[in-house]
Phi, psi and omega in degrees: 000321182296327181297315180294323177297317180294318178298318178299317178297319180296318180296316179296318180297317178296320180296316179296319179296319179294319179297319178300320180290326181287326182287133176268134184303319183295323178294320180295316179299314180298320179296317179297320178296316179299317180296320178295317179296321178295318179298317179295318179297321178294321178294321177298316179297320178296321179295318178295320178296319177296320179297319177298316180295320178298320178297316179297318179296320179296316179297317178296321178297318178296319179296315180294321178300319179296318179294316180297318179296316180295318180291327176298318177296322177297319179297314180299318180295316180294322179290325179290332180274006179054042177242093185297325180293318178293323178294317177299317179300315181293320179294321178299327177281327184285316185303310182298324180289324177295318177296320178296322179293320178297316178296323179294321177296319179295319177297319178297321178294319178296319178296319178298319180295315178299319181295318180298313179298316180295320180297319179296316178295321180296318178299317180296314182292324177295321178294319178296320179294320178297325176286327184288320183305307180295328179294320178293316178301318180295318179294323180287333181281343180296144174295162182300328180296319179289325179296328177294335180292343181288338182270151180285141178294151180291144182284162177277135181280162179297324180296320178297320178295315180299317179298317180296319178295320178295318178301312183291321181291320181288328182272351180067025177090352182293316186264020182297328178292323178293318179297323179290323179289333179289337180287000000 
């Protein structure tokens, strides 16, 4: 079982290495910048949608407040007229609207809280995007030779080390300068 796991790891490692070689750094940088810009744009759109919903809730709240106020006056009028049946009727109409208004106020508070959190995240991401743009432009403006410096140099293989040691051991140290120059 371990043999198959090792073979699987080797295949995955080779596949990842090939993909890294196939991907061009400039394309990857541009893609990351586009994704960051898209994320910020989506947050802005979400913020605008929340603002629209908050406006609708506010308008609905004003309408409900007017109804509750009018029904409250009806209840007071019915109670002042000593008509208990009319007062009960007015209270039955008043109570559901008052509860709806209370729920609307709670909904408005939740929307305000969500908007505040989203706005804070948007500000952070916009600042990060503003920092990212010049860094990407600078990386893209570098010549290819400098871009190659970003990758780690390939390591020396064990065989190369063994060959160099054999050269030095066989030459008795005379050709060590030649061996160093050959590297």
